[in-house]
C-alpha positions in Angstrom: 3.6 24.5 -1.2 5.0 24.1 2.3 4.2 20.7 3.8 3.3 18.8 0.7 6.6 16.9 0.5 5.9 13.8 2.7 7.9 10.8 3.8 6.6 8.6 1.0 5.0 10.9 -1.6 4.0 14.5 -2.4 0.4 15.2 -1.3 -1.8 18.3 -0.7 -5.1 20.0 -1.3 -5.6 20.9 -4.9 -5.8 24.6 -5.6 -4.4 25.4 -2.2 -1.1 23.5 -1.6 -1.0 21.8 -5.0 -1.4 23.8 -8.2 -0.6 23.4 -11.8 2.4 25.7 -11.2 3.7 23.4 -8.5 3.1 20.3 -10.7 5.1 22.0 -13.5 8.0 22.6 -11.1 7.8 19.0 -9.8 8.2 17.8 -13.4 11.3 19.9 -14.0 12.8 19.1 -10.6 12.1 15.3 -11.1 14.2 15.3 -14.3 16.9 17.6 -12.8 17.2 15.2 -9.8 17.0 11.8 -11.6 18.3 12.6 -15.0 15.6 10.3 -16.5 15.1 10.2 -20.2 11.8 8.2 -20.5 9.1 8.7 -17.8 5.8 6.8 -17.4 3.0 9.2 -16.2 -0.4 8.0 -15.2 -3.3 9.5 -13.2 -6.3 8.5 -11.0 -9.9 9.7 -11.6 -9.9 12.9 -9.7 -11.0 15.7 -12.1 -8.0 17.8 -11.2 -5.6 15.0 -12.0 -6.0 16.0 -15.7 -4.7 19.6 -15.4 -2.0 18.4 -12.9 -0.8 15.8 -15.4 -0.7 18.3 -18.2 1.4 20.7 -16.2 3.7 17.9 -14.8 4.2 16.5 -18.3 5.1 19.9 -19.7 7.7 20.3 -17.0 9.2 16.9 -17.8 9.3 17.5 -21.5 10.8 21.0 -21.3 13.7 19.3 -19.5 14.2 17.1 -22.5 12.7 13.9 -21.3 10.2 11.8 -23.2 6.8 11.0 -21.5 4.9 7.8 -21.9 1.3 8.7 -21.0 -0.7 5.7 -19.8 -3.7 7.9 -18.8 -6.2 6.7 -16.3 -4.8 3.8 -14.3 -4.4 2.2 -10.9 -1.1 2.7 -9.1 -0.1 -1.0 -9.5 -0.6 -0.6 -13.3 1.7 2.4 -13.2 4.4 0.4 -11.4 4.0 -2.4 -14.0 4.3 0.1 -16.9 7.5 1.5 -15.4 9.1 -1.9 -15.3 7.7 -3.6 -18.4 8.3 -0.6 -20.7 11.9 -0.2 -19.4 11.3 3.4 -18.4 13.8 5.4 -16.4 11.1 6.3 -13.9 7.4 6.9 -13.3 5.0 9.3 -11.7 1.5 8.4 -10.5 -0.8 11.4 -10.0 -3.1 10.4 -7.0 -3.9 11.1 -3.4 -4.7 7.5 -2.8 -7.4 7.2 -0.1 -7.5 10.9 0.7 -10.7 12.8 0.2 -11.6 14.2 -3.2 -10.1 17.7 -2.7 -6.6 16.1 -2.3 -4.1 15.1 -4.9 -0.5 14.2 -5.2 2.4 12.4 -6.8 4.0 9.0 -6.2 7.5 9.0 -7.7 9.7 6.1 -8.8 13.1 5.5 -10.5 13.5 2.7 -13.0 12.1 -0.8 -12.2 9.5 0.9 -9.9 12.0 1.7 -7.2 10.3 4.3 -5.0 11.6 7.7 -4.3 10.9 8.6 -0.6 11.6 11.6 1.5 15.0 10.2 2.4 15.9 9.2 -1.2 14.9 12.1 -3.3 11.6 13.9 -2.3 13.6 16.3 0.0 16.0 16.9 -2.8 13.2 17.7 -5.2 11.7 20.1 -2.7 15.0 21.9 -2.4 15.4 22.1 -6.2 12.0 23.8 -6.4 12.5 26.0 -3.4 15.8 27.3 -4.7 14.7 27.2 -8.4 17.8 25.2 -9.0 16.6 23.4 -12.1 18.9 22.1 -14.8 18.7 24.3 -18.0 15.7 23.6 -20.2 16.5 21.4 -23.2 17.0 22.9 -26.7 14.1 20.7 -27.9 11.3 19.3 -25.8 10.9 15.6 -25.1 8.3 13.5 -27.0 4.9 12.6 -25.8 3.4 9.1 -26.6 0.4 7.3 -25.2 0.1 3.6 -24.3 -2.9 1.5 -23.0 -1.1 -0.6 -20.4 -4.1 -2.6 -19.1 -4.0 -5.4 -21.7 -0.4 -6.2 -21.0 -0.9 -5.9 -17.2 -3.8 -8.3 -17.4 -1.9 -10.7 -19.6 1.0 -10.6 -17.0 -1.3 -11.4 -14.1 -3.6 -14.1 -15.6 -1.1 -16.9 -15.4 -1.3 -16.7 -11.6 -4.9 -17.8 -11.6 -5.3 -21.3 -10.3 -9.0 -21.4 -9.6 -10.5 -24.8 -8.9 -13.9 -23.3 -9.6 -15.3 -20.0 -10.6 -15.2 -17.6 -7.5 -18.1 -15.4 -6.6 -17.1 -12.0 -5.2 -18.7 -8.8 -4.0 -16.5 -5.9 -4.8 -16.7 -2.3 -3.5 -14.9 -0.1 -6.0 -15.6 3.1 -4.1 -15.8 4.8 -7.6 -12.0 4.6 -7.8 -9.3 2.9 -9.8 -10.1 -0.6 -8.6 -12.5 -0.5 -11.5 -9.6 -0.8 -13.8 -7.4 -2.9 -11.5 -10.2 -5.6 -11.4 -10.5 -5.8 -15.2 -7.5 -8.1 -15.0 -9.6 -10.9 -13.5 -13.2 -9.8 -14.1 -14.0 -12.4 -16.8 -12.8 -15.2 -14.5 -15.1 -14.5 -11.6 -18.8 -13.8 -10.9 -19.1 -10.5 -9.2 -21.6 -8.1 -7.7 -20.2 -4.6 -7.9 -20.8 -1.7 -5.6 -20.0 1.9 -6.7 -18.6 0.6 -9.9 -18.7 3.9 -11.9 -15.5 6.0 -12.0 -16.1 9.2 -10.2 -13.2 11.1 -8.6 -15.5 13.0 -6.3 -16.0 9.7 -4.4 -19.7 10.4 -3.9 -20.7 7.3 -1.9 -17.9 7.0 0.7 -14.3 7.6 1.3 -12.1 5.1 -0.7 -10.3 3.8 2.4 -10.8 0.2 3.5 -8.8 0.8 6.6 -11.8 2.8 8.0 -14.2 0.1 8.9 -17.2 2.4 8.5 -16.6 2.4 4.7 -17.1 -1.4 4.6 -20.7 -1.3 5.8 -22.4 -1.5 2.4 -20.1 -4.3 1.3 -20.8 -6.3 4.5 -24.5 -5.9 4.0 -24.2 -7.1 0.4 -22.2 -10.1 1.4 -24.6 -11.1 4.2 -27.6 -10.9 1.9 -26.0 -13.0 -0.8 -23.9 -16.1 -1.3 -20.3 -15.0 -1.9 -16.8 -16.5 -1.4 -15.7 -13.1 0.0 -15.8 -9.4 -0.4 -13.2 -7.0 -1.6 -12.8 -3.2 -1.0 -10.3 -1.2 -3.0 -8.9 2.2 -1.9 -8.8 5.2 -4.3 -5.8 4.3 -6.4 -6.2 0.5 -5.9 -2.8 -0.1 -4.3 -4.5 -1.4 -1.2 -7.4 -3.8 -0.7 -9.4 -4.9 2.3 -11.3 -8.2 2.6 -14.3 -9.6 4.4 -15.2 -13.2 4.7 -18.4 -14.8 3.5 -20.2 -14.0 6.8 -19.4 -10.3 6.4 -16.7 -10.3 9.1 -13.8 -8.0 8.5 -10.5 -9.8 8.1 -7.4 -8.3 9.7 -5.0 -7.4 6.9 -2.0 -9.3 8.5 -4.0 -12.5 8.4 -4.6 -11.9 4.6 -0.8 -11.7 4.4 -0.6 -15.2 5.9 -3.1 -16.6 3.4 -1.5 -15.0 0.3 1.9 -16.2 1.5 0.5 -19.8 1.4 -0.6 -19.3 -2.2 2.8 -17.8 -3.2 4.8 -20.5 -1.5 2.7 -23.3 -3.1 4.5 -22.3 -6.4 8.0 -21.3 -5.2 9.8 -21.4 -1.8 11.6 -18.3 -0.6 11.6 -15.3 1.6 8.3 -13.7 2.7 8.3 -10.4 4.6 5.6 -9.4 7.1 5.5 -6.0 8.8 6.6 -5.8 12.4 3.1 -4.9 13.6 1.7 -8.2 12.3 0.4 -11.1 14.5 3.1 -13.6 15.1 0.8 -16.2 13.6 1.9 -14.8 10.3 5.5 -15.9 10.8 4.2 -19.3 11.9 2.1 -19.8 8.8 4.9 -18.7 6.5 7.4 -21.2 8.1 4.8 -24.0 8.1 4.3 -23.5 4.3 8.1 -23.9 3.8 8.9 -20.2 3.5 11.6 -18.0 5.2 9.7 -15.4 7.3 11.5 -12.1 7.7 10.2 -9.0 9.6 10.1 -5.6 7.8 9.7 -2.1 9.0 6.6 0.0 8.1 6.5 1.9 4.8 6.5 0.8 1.2 9.9 2.3 0.4 11.6 0.4 3.2 9.7 -2.9 2.5 10.5 -2.8 -1.2 14.2 -2.2 -0.4 14.3 -5.1 2.0 12.5 -7.3 -0.6 15.1 -6.5 -3.2 18.0 -7.1 -0.8 16.7 -10.6 -0.1 15.0 -11.4 -3.4 11.7 -11.9 -1.5 8.7 -13.4 -3.2 6.1 -11.4 -1.4 5.4 -9.0 1.5 2.3 -7.9 3.3 1.7 -4.8 5.3 -0.9 -4.2 8.0 -2.3 -1.3 6.0 -3.4 -3.6 3.2 -0.5 -3.1 0.8 0.5 -6.4 -0.7 3.8 -6.5 -2.6 4.8 -9.0 -5.2 8.2 -9.7 -6.7 6.3 -10.6 -9.9 5.0 -7.0 -10.2 8.4 -5.4 -10.0 8.5 -5.7 -6.2 5.5 -3.5 -6.0 1.8 -3.6 -5.0 -0.8 -5.5 -7.0 -4.2 -5.6 -5.5 -5.4 -7.8 -8.4 -2.7 -10.4 -7.6 -3.8 -10.3 -3.9 -7.5 -11.0 -4.9 -6.3 -13.8 -7.2 -4.2 -15.4 -4.5 -7.2 -15.4 -2.2 -9.4 -16.9 -4.9 -6.8 -19.6 -5.4 -6.7 -20.5 -1.7 -10.5 -20.5 -1.2 -11.4 -22.4 -4.4 -8.7 -25.1 -4.0 -9.1 -25.7 -0.3 -12.8 -26.6 -0.4 -13.2 -24.5 2.7 -15.0 -21.2 3.4 -12.8 -18.2 4.0 -14.0 -17.9 7.6 -12.8 -21.5 8.2 -9.4 -20.7 6.8 -9.1 -17.6 8.9 -10.4 -19.1 12.2 -7.2 -20.9 13.1 -5.2 -17.7 12.6 -7.2 -15.8 15.1 -5.6 -17.6 18.0 -3.7 -14.7 19.6 -5.0 -11.6 21.4 -4.1 -8.4 19.6 -4.6 -4.8 20.7 -4.9 -3.4 17.2 -3.0 -0.1 16.5 -3.7 2.4 19.2 -2.7 6.0 18.5 -2.0 8.5 21.3 -1.5 12.2 20.7 1.5 13.3 22.8 2.8 16.7 23.9 6.3 15.6 25.0 9.1 14.5 22.8 8.3 11.1 21.4 12.0 10.2 21.7 11.6 10.5 25.5 8.8 8.0 25.4 10.8 5.5 23.4 13.7 5.9 25.8 11.4 5.3 28.8 10.0 2.1 27.2 13.5 0.8 26.4 14.5 1.4 30.1 11.4 -0.2 31.5 11.5 -3.3 29.4 15.3 -3.8 29.1 14.9 -7.4 30.3 13.1 -8.3 27.2 14.4 -8.7 23.6 14.6 -5.1 22.5 15.2 -4.1 18.9 14.8 -0.9 16.9 13.9 -1.9 13.4 11.1 0.7 13.4 10.5 2.6 16.7 11.0 0.3 19.7 10.0 -3.3 19.8 10.2 -5.6 22.8 9.6 -9.4 22.8 8.9 -11.7 25.7 8.0 -15.4 25.7 4.2 -14.8 25.7 3.8 -11.2 24.5 5.4 -8.4 22.5 4.8 -4.8 21.5 6.0 -2.2 19.1 5.8 1.6 19.6 6.4 3.9 16.6 6.2 7.6 16.1 4.2 9.1 13.2 6.2 10.7 10.4 3.6 13.6 10.1 1.7 14.0 13.3 2.4 14.2 17.1 1.2 10.6 17.5 2.7 7.5 19.1 1.4 4.2 17.7 1.2 1.0 19.9 0.7 -2.5 18.7 0.7 -5.3 21.3 -0.1 -9.0 21.2 -0.3 -11.8 23.7 0.1 -15.4 22.6 -1.2 -16.5 26.0 -4.5 -14.8 26.8 -6.7 -11.7 26.2 -6.3 -10.9 29.9 -2.5 -10.7 29.5 -2.9 -8.5 26.4 -5.1 -6.1 28.1 -3.0 -5.8 31.2 0.2 -5.3 29.2 -1.5 -2.9 26.9 -2.7 -0.7 29.7 0.8 -0.9 31.3 2.6 0.3 28.1 -0.1 3.0 27.4 0.4 4.4 31.0 4.1 5.0 30.1 3.2 6.5 26.7 0.6 8.8 28.3 2.5 10.0 31.4 
């Protein structure tokens, strides 16, 4: 069990770190910690999600809480069920984009407020380790089932503003995007890749962040006539996009386009994660929005969104958060927003993206380190003290024509660099190498 309690969720290898006995204890500890009376529980398509759900549900009910079983679902559907059914909390059984042998739990309070390592996962681990559960209830909680997909689809459909019928190629990777996309399926023409639910993920890893997984989708788009391509991850809380030429679109630039669609209906605050190109801030402000920078990680972003009543936020990892989905991810709403923009603009997606590719970005560069990462951050702060230094997440430094952010991994001895020049690729490369030299000393 050691090591499965992460910064944002609980995750491990089924049968090794994560067993039915552990799932049962998590159910009991979740109720002991939260005091929830009604809990939404859903699962992804991994075969072992079924026995894990049964054990988790038994633990929850033995503590006296009622379970609303929504069965097979995407993570965005789970968040929607939490909020719309007025539950006291929710648990999604999934290991997201991890390989098939993994599984895990994403935990929330009421209104889909996430429980992170700092806000409860560590407490749940302690309760399990110490066997400090509240006494079992005299009578178990009830178990009911609900099909949440029709209500989720009805909630999302009003955001469709297509000027014509879009044509999409969609790589489902055999995962929960198959259900997520049912919300808009009858409003688009689509060619589906790997559209059969199979939790062994037999065709490729369900992770659009790994560009190798996009090869089949790129080939399909290049051989056909599509507005764009979509690739879902395993639990469909992330999506990657390619344009009509088959080119991969950086996820921060998708944030900029979705922001334009959201702001066309209502003005307000939009968050972009601090690794994003500064063109994202420029686009948000040009569209009449208030651009605000967020730190990395869904628990932090959602907290900042709630604090500022933000309309939308986008993360470089392909998470897209909507106030209208209980301040949580909705990949379906992201796809719809892109369809709105493309069909109403009369332009190809590549034409809409081209002006946003004006700055030179390093991309995220990971360095495995042996010395204390805090020493590295301190060295960077000292070296670049003449810039605008801030510590929203790691160390960020801004200069008139370039900026960088260096963060430490929560789980590995890695230091992550993102750097951008608004002047030239030559400046980006020179500054990138300069900062990397300090990191790798």
